[in-house]
Each structure stands twice: as C-alpha cells, then as structure tokens.
C-alpha positions in Angstrom: 0.0 0.0 0.0 1.4 3.4 -1.0 1.2 6.1 1.6 3.9 8.4 0.1 2.4 11.2 -2.0 3.8 11.3 -5.5 4.8 14.5 -7.2 2.0 14.4 -9.7 -0.6 14.2 -6.9 0.8 17.2 -5.1 0.9 19.2 -8.3 -2.7 18.3 -9.1 -4.2 19.3 -5.7 -2.1 22.5 -5.7 -4.3 23.5 -8.7 -7.1 24.7 -6.5 -10.7 25.1 -7.7 -13.0 28.1 -7.2 -16.0 27.3 -5.0 -19.6 28.1 -5.8 -23.2 27.3 -4.9 -26.6 27.4 -6.6 -30.1 26.7 -5.3 -32.1 24.0 -7.0 -35.6 23.4 -5.9 -34.8 25.2 -2.6 -31.7 23.1 -1.9 -28.2 24.5 -2.0 -25.9 22.7 -4.4 -22.1 23.2 -4.0 -19.8 23.0 -7.0 -16.2 23.7 -7.8 -14.6 24.8 -11.1 -11.2 24.5 -12.8 -10.2 26.2 -16.0 -11.5 29.3 -17.7 -15.1 29.9 -18.6 -15.8 29.7 -22.3 -13.9 26.5 -22.9 -15.7 23.2 -23.7 -17.5 22.0 -20.6 -16.5 18.8 -18.7 -18.8 18.1 -15.7 -17.9 15.4 -13.2 -20.5 13.5 -11.1 -19.4 11.5 -8.1 -20.8 8.2 -6.9 -23.0 7.3 -3.9 -21.8 8.6 -0.6 -19.0 10.5 -2.3 -18.4 14.1 -3.2 -16.7 16.5 -5.6 -13.3 16.1 -3.9 -13.0 12.6 -5.4 -12.1 14.5 -8.6 -9.5 16.8 -7.1 -6.6 14.9 -8.6 -8.3 14.2 -11.9 -9.9 17.6 -12.9 -6.7 19.6 -13.1 -5.4 17.4 -15.9 -8.1 18.7 -18.1 -8.3 22.4 -17.0 -6.0 23.6 -19.8 -8.5 22.7 -22.5 -11.8 22.6 -20.6 -14.0 24.4 -18.1 -14.0 21.5 -15.6 -16.8 21.4 -13.0 -17.4 18.9 -10.2 -20.6 19.2 -8.1 -21.8 17.8 -4.8 -25.1 16.3 -5.6 -27.9 16.9 -3.0 -27.4 14.5 -0.1 -23.6 14.6 -0.5 -20.6 16.8 0.3 -21.3 20.4 1.1 -24.7 20.4 -0.6 -28.1 20.3 1.2 -30.2 17.2 1.9 -33.7 16.5 0.6 -36.7 14.6 1.9 -36.8 12.7 -1.5 -34.2 12.1 -4.2 -34.8 11.2 -7.9 -32.9 11.3 -11.2 -34.9 14.2 -12.6 -34.0 16.3 -9.7 -30.4 15.3 -10.0 -30.5 16.2 -13.7 -31.8 19.7 -12.8 -28.9 20.1 -10.4 -26.4 19.2 -13.1 -27.8 21.7 -15.6 -28.1 24.4 -12.9 -24.4 23.9 -12.0 -23.5 24.0 -15.7 -25.4 27.3 -16.1 -23.7 28.7 -13.0 -20.3 27.7 -14.4 -21.0 29.4 -17.7 -21.2 26.2 -19.8 -23.7 26.2 -22.6 -24.4 23.3 -24.9 -20.8 22.1 -25.4 -20.9 19.8 -22.4 -19.6 16.3 -21.7 -20.8 14.7 -18.4 -18.9 12.0 -16.7 -20.6 9.9 -14.0 -19.0 7.4 -11.7 -21.1 4.5 -10.3 -24.3 6.0 -8.9 -23.4 9.2 -10.8 -23.5 7.3 -14.1 -27.3 7.0 -13.8 -27.5 10.8 -13.2 -25.3 11.4 -16.2 -27.5 9.2 -18.4 -30.7 10.8 -17.2 -29.3 14.3 -17.9 -28.1 13.3 -21.4 -31.3 11.4 -22.3 -33.6 14.2 -21.3 -31.5 17.2 -22.4 -29.6 16.2 -25.6 -29.6 19.8 -26.7 -27.3 20.6 -23.8 -25.2 17.4 -23.6 -22.7 16.5 -26.3 -21.8 13.1 -24.8 -21.8 11.2 -21.5 -19.2 8.9 -20.1 -20.0 6.2 -17.6 -17.3 5.2 -15.2 -18.0 1.6 -14.0 -21.7 2.2 -13.6 -24.1 -0.8 -14.0 -26.6 1.2 -16.0 -28.7 -1.7 -17.2 -29.1 -5.3 -15.9 -29.2 -8.3 -18.3 -32.8 -9.6 -18.9 -34.1 -11.7 -16.1 -31.6 -10.4 -13.5 -33.1 -9.0 -10.4 -31.4 -5.8 -9.4 -31.4 -5.1 -5.7 -32.9 -1.9 -4.6 -29.9 -0.8 -2.5 -26.2 -0.3 -2.9 -24.1 -3.2 -1.8 -21.7 -2.5 1.0 -23.8 0.3 2.5 -22.1 1.5 5.7 -24.2 3.2 8.4 -22.8 6.5 9.6 -20.6 6.2 12.7 -19.8 9.1 15.0 -16.1 9.5 15.9 -14.6 11.5 18.7 -12.1 13.3 16.5 -11.2 14.0 12.9 -8.2 11.6 12.7 -10.2 8.6 13.9 -13.0 9.5 11.4 -10.4 9.6 8.6 -8.9 6.3 9.8 -12.4 4.7 9.8 -13.4 5.9 6.3 -14.3 3.3 3.8 -15.4 3.6 0.2 -18.8 2.2 -0.9 -18.9 -0.5 -2.1 -15.8 -1.4 -0.2 -12.6 -2.4 -1.9 -8.9 -2.5 -1.2 -7.0 0.4 -2.6 -3.2 0.5 -2.9 -3.1 4.3 -3.1 -3.7 5.2 0.6 -2.8 8.8 0.0 -5.9 9.2 -2.2 -8.1 7.6 0.4 -6.8 10.0 3.1 -7.4 13.0 0.8 -10.9 12.0 0.1 -11.6 11.1 3.7 -10.6 14.5 4.9 -13.2 16.1 2.7 -15.9 13.6 3.4 -16.3 14.3 7.1 -17.5 17.2 9.3 -17.9 18.0 12.9 -21.4 17.9 14.4 -22.7 18.4 17.9 -22.2 14.7 18.5 -18.7 14.3 17.0 -17.2 13.7 13.6 -19.2 11.9 10.9 -19.7 11.6 7.2 -21.3 14.6 5.4 -23.4 12.3 3.1 -27.0 11.8 3.9 -27.3 8.4 5.6 -31.0 8.2 4.5 -30.4 8.8 0.8 -31.0 5.3 -0.3 -34.2 5.0 1.6 -35.4 8.3 0.0 -34.2 7.6 -3.5 -36.5 6.4 -6.3 -34.7 3.7 -8.3 -35.5 3.5 -12.0 -34.6 1.3 -14.9 -32.2 2.9 -17.4 -32.7 0.5 -20.4 -35.0 2.7 -22.5 -32.8 5.8 -21.8 -29.7 4.0 -23.0 -31.4 2.5 -26.0 -32.7 5.8 -27.2 -29.7 7.9 -26.3 -29.2 10.7 -28.9 -25.9 11.9 -27.5 -22.4 10.3 -27.6 -21.8 7.6 -25.1 -18.6 6.0 -23.7 -17.6 3.8 -20.8 -14.5 3.3 -18.7 -14.6 0.1 -16.8 -12.4 -1.6 -14.1 -11.1 -5.0 -15.2 -11.3 -6.1 -11.5 -14.7 -4.5 -10.8 -17.1 -6.6 -8.7 -19.9 -4.1 -9.5 -19.9 -4.5 -13.3 -19.2 -8.1 -14.4 -18.1 -9.2 -17.8 -21.7 -10.2 -18.5 -23.0 -6.8 -17.4 -20.4 -5.1 -19.6 -21.4 -7.2 -22.7 -25.0 -6.3 -22.2 -24.3 -2.6 -21.8 -22.3 -2.7 -25.0 -25.3 -4.4 -26.7 -27.8 -1.7 -25.5 -25.5 1.4 -25.9 -25.4 3.3 -29.2 -23.5 1.5 -31.9 -19.8 2.4 -32.1 -19.6 3.7 -28.6 -16.1 3.5 -27.2 -15.4 1.2 -24.2 -12.1 1.2 -22.3 -11.2 -1.4 -19.7 -8.5 -0.4 -17.2 -6.3 -3.3 -16.1 -5.7 -3.6 -12.3 -8.6 -1.4 -11.5 -11.7 -2.3 -9.4 -15.0 -0.4 -9.2 -13.4 2.8 -8.0 -11.2 2.9 -11.0 -9.5 6.3 -10.5 -8.4 5.4 -7.0 -6.7 2.3 -8.3 -5.3 3.7 -11.6 -5.5 7.5 -11.5 -3.0 8.2 -14.2 -4.4 5.4 -16.4 -7.9 6.8 -15.9 -6.7 10.3 -17.0 -5.2 8.8 -20.1 -8.4 6.9 -20.9 -10.6 9.9 -20.3 -8.4 12.1 -22.4 -8.6 9.6 -25.3 -12.3 9.4 -25.0 -12.8 13.2 -24.9 -10.8 13.5 -28.1 -13.5 11.6 -29.9 -15.9 14.5 -29.3 -13.5 17.4 -29.5 
C-alpha cells in the first residue's frame, strides 16, 4: 500500500478550484470549477456517498482545455439534503451547475457509479445541452431476467467518531474495496467528514438510499441521442463481464469502451493516471 504522496498528486491538488453554490428546488448545491469559462465543458458527477473532492486529482489534468466542474449532488458533500431524491432532480442540479459555471451546450458529463445514472438521465432528457456522456464503471442496465437489488451493496451506516483523525482512519469507500493508493483515500476522507454536535461523521445523507426512487435505465440508453462511452475496471465486482457485454449491446453502436487493467470499481483510485489517459482519449472523440 502506497502512503507516500507522489509529485503528480501534489501538483494536481495544488491546482485549486473556485467554490460556488446554486439553489435547485430550494436546496443549496455546492460545486467547484477549474479552467477558464468559455472553454468546452466537462462536468464530473461523483458516486454514492462520495463528493466532488473525489475528482481533485483528476480535474486539473483537463483544465488547460476545458471548463471542468465537479458538483456535490444533493445529499452529498457540502450540498443540502432532501426529503426525497430522484434522477430528474439530480439532472436539474447538473444543468443548474453547468449554467452557473458558464457552460452552454458544449458539455460532456462523466458519472462514476451512482453518478452514471445521473449522467444518463441528464443526457437522455436534455440532448440539446449534452454532447456526450461517459459512464465510469456504472451498471446502467441489468441483463434480462436479472433481479437488481434496490440498495447499494456495502452500505455503511454513519458512525460518529470522537475526533477527525479517527474518522479519517475509519473511512471506507462504498462499495468497499482495497486500494493501494492510501494517499488518495486519506485526501478523500478529509473532505468527506465534518464536525457535528455529537462528534465527527460523514457529510453524506445516511437516509439517501431510503429516500431515492430507483428506476430502470434501459430505455434511456437504447434511445440515447448523444455520444456515449464507458471506462470500466477490469477487476470490478460491480460491473461483471456479463454486465459489460449487455451494456455494449444496449448502448449506441460504435460507442467507445475502455477497460483499465488492475482497477476495481473505484477505477481512478486504483489507476488514477491510467484513468486520466483513458478519459483524455475518449474526450478527443468528441473534440
């Protein structure tokens, strides 16, 4: 396990983002921007129980050519929580953040895991705004006859810790997996917790899954009018080879798929530089 921070990582996080917020249906949505306004838009959507800081070491690699934006979806990070969550609301959040960041119709959305469904809903319902969407190890559709469970495997209830350091030490990704790059986990963990009256705990809404309306994505992917691509972890337990083959069958013909060797579900934690290369190659397709 690597705990030493490499030079590329320090250089990336030294490239700080500007912080912003916009209200969507009465809920404050936090987002962060890299790169100058007016450049092609690249909007990054985190997964379940994650936040925009998962992209801190990825976004700067694209800031020279893009207006890069990462948001905290409602129920995550520094954004507000809701009584109910659904994909249409999340899509409105994505577009409101794009508007706030000065991005028009020249937009590529990238969604990891749970964020892949948000990216797909946004692209499917607003093709006039979205040029392409890229799924990062998201099981968007299930093979026929497979029962898809309602919840997210590996859900971890929020634990209250007495101090920040113990909360960081107790942090786990969802779904859980081993990660050799401990320095990345520590960086993410520091931005995933906050102090409350009871102690230190995760920022993410523990009730999100109970309040979220799950939907099937098959029709949306079949009828997608924008570009589509997928980056997949070769060791992913969330998207099997059978799942991947079915996604390729349902996705628009000719869509690019890239499998990262040595990466599990949280692909850019396992292979951050390989992920950057794969994403850059995919973006060139829609340049």
